[in-house]
C-alpha positions as CSV (number, residue, x, y, z in Angstrom):
1,M,-27.8,-1.5,20.3
2,E,-30.0,-3.9,22.2
3,Y,-32.7,-3.6,19.5
4,I,-30.2,-4.6,16.9
5,Y,-29.0,-7.5,19.0
6,A,-32.6,-8.6,19.4
7,A,-33.0,-8.6,15.6
8,M,-29.8,-10.6,15.3
9,I,-31.0,-13.2,17.8
10,L,-34.3,-13.6,16.0
11,H,-32.4,-13.9,12.7
12,S,-30.1,-16.6,14.0
13,A,-33.0,-18.4,15.5
14,E,-34.7,-18.2,12.1
15,K,-37.7,-16.4,13.6
16,D,-39.6,-13.5,12.0
17,I,-38.1,-10.1,12.8
18,N,-41.3,-8.2,13.7
19,E,-42.4,-5.8,16.4
20,E,-43.9,-8.4,18.7
21,N,-40.8,-10.7,18.7
22,V,-38.3,-7.8,19.1
23,K,-40.4,-6.4,22.0
24,S,-40.5,-9.8,23.7
25,I,-36.7,-10.2,23.6
26,I,-36.1,-6.7,24.8
27,E,-38.6,-7.2,27.7
28,A,-37.1,-10.6,28.5
29,A,-33.7,-8.9,29.0
30,G,-35.3,-6.6,31.6
31,I,-35.3,-3.5,29.4
32,E,-38.4,-1.3,28.9
33,A,-39.2,-1.6,25.2
34,D,-39.6,1.7,23.2
35,D,-42.3,1.0,20.6
36,A,-41.0,3.9,18.4
37,R,-37.5,2.5,18.3
38,I,-38.8,-1.0,17.5
39,K,-40.9,0.3,14.6
40,A,-37.9,2.3,13.3
41,L,-35.7,-0.9,13.5
42,I,-38.3,-3.0,11.7
43,A,-38.6,-0.3,9.0
44,A,-34.8,0.0,8.7
45,L,-34.3,-3.7,8.3
46,E,-37.0,-4.1,5.7
47,D,-34.6,-4.2,2.7
48,V,-31.5,-5.4,4.5
49,D,-29.9,-8.8,3.9
50,I,-28.8,-9.6,7.4
51,D,-26.5,-12.4,6.4
52,E,-24.6,-10.1,4.0
53,A,-24.5,-7.3,6.6
54,M,-23.0,-9.6,9.2
55,E,-20.4,-11.0,6.8
56,T,-19.4,-7.5,5.7
57,T,-19.1,-6.4,9.3
58,A,-17.0,-9.5,10.2
59,M,-14.6,-8.8,7.3
60,A,-14.3,-5.2,8.4
61,A,-13.5,-6.3,11.9
62,A,-10.8,-8.7,10.7
63,A,-9.0,-6.1,8.7
64,P,-7.7,-4.1,11.7
65,A,-6.5,-7.4,13.2
66,A,-4.2,-7.8,10.2
67,A,-2.7,-4.4,10.7
68,P,-0.3,-5.3,13.6
69,A,1.2,-8.1,11.6
70,A,1.9,-5.6,8.7
71,A,3.4,-3.1,11.1
72,E,5.7,-5.8,12.5
73,A,6.9,-6.7,9.0
74,V,7.6,-3.0,8.3
75,E,9.6,-2.8,11.5
76,E,11.6,-5.9,10.7
77,E,12.4,-4.4,7.2
78,E,13.6,-1.2,8.8
79,E,15.8,-3.0,11.3
80,E,17.4,-5.0,8.4
81,E,18.0,-1.8,6.5
82,E,19.6,-0.2,9.5
83,E,21.8,-3.3,10.0
84,E,22.9,-3.2,6.4
85,E,23.7,0.5,6.6
86,E,25.8,-0.1,9.7
87,A,27.6,-3.0,8.0
88,S,28.4,-0.9,4.9
89,E,29.6,2.0,7.1
90,E,32.0,-0.4,9.0
91,E,33.2,-1.7,5.6
92,A,33.9,1.8,4.4
93,A,35.7,2.7,7.6
94,A,37.8,-0.5,7.3
95,G,38.7,0.4,3.7
96,L,39.8,3.9,4.8
97,G,41.9,2.4,7.5
98,A,43.7,0.3,4.9
99,L,44.6,3.4,2.9
100,F,46.0,5.4,5.8
101,G,47.0,2.6,8.2
């Protein structure tokens, strides 16, 4: 993960994402740099639009945040339906009472 973060830091600083820059960030963080992982990262990011990838990830992260609000709305609807059912049962009982009362 630290290698991806290094690439994101370089991208946000508008620096070239290359082996030397990634390695310097990793080492500055006090982590022993793995040259093979750095080369793999650089190769993997070759055809990636980082801005688009970050936007897509941000939208995907925002979607689960909306889920609790939807769940609350469903709960409110269920409560309203239960209240309506209870009210109609009470009205039915009152109507039967009038017949036999």
